[in-house]
C-alpha positions in Angstrom: -30.3 25.3 -9.4 -30.8 22.3 -7.4 -28.4 20.2 -9.7 -25.7 22.8 -9.3 -26.0 22.8 -5.5 -26.1 18.8 -5.6 -22.8 18.9 -7.4 -21.2 21.5 -5.0 -22.2 19.0 -2.2 -20.9 15.9 -4.0 -17.6 17.3 -5.3 -15.9 17.7 -1.8 -17.1 14.3 -1.1 -15.6 12.7 -4.1 -12.4 14.6 -3.6 -12.2 13.5 0.3 -13.1 10.0 -0.9 -10.3 9.9 -3.5 -7.8 11.2 -1.2 -8.7 8.6 1.4 -8.6 5.9 -1.2 -5.3 7.3 -2.6 -3.7 7.4 1.0 -5.2 3.8 1.7 -3.5 2.5 -1.6 -0.3 4.2 -0.9 -0.1 2.8 2.7 -1.0 -0.6 1.4 1.6 -0.5 -1.4 4.4 0.6 1.1 3.3 -1.8 3.6 3.4 -4.7 1.1 6.7 -3.6 -0.2 8.2 -3.5 3.4 6.7 -6.9 4.0 8.2 -8.3 0.7 11.8 -6.7 1.7 11.6 -8.6 5.2 10.4 -11.8 3.4 13.3 -11.5 1.1 15.8 -10.9 4.0 14.3 -13.9 5.9 14.7 -16.0 2.6 18.3 -15.0 2.2 19.3 -15.6 5.7 18.5 -19.5 5.7 20.2 -19.6 2.5 23.3 -18.2 3.8 23.2 -20.5 6.9 22.3 -23.5 4.8 25.1 -23.3 2.1 27.8 -24.1 4.7 25.8 -26.9 6.1 25.5 -28.4 2.6 29.0 -27.8 1.6 
């Protein structure tokens, strides 16, 4: 019976932990993707400005 009660207590904690970790992973992935897109935009802007200077 004690093992059963321990499992009942542990399971919600595991579920909450997994949900939090999944949310953090999702947030970091979206944030990194947003930063990558900004980096690509900032890399493309100097190229567009730099091409006329070279020519």
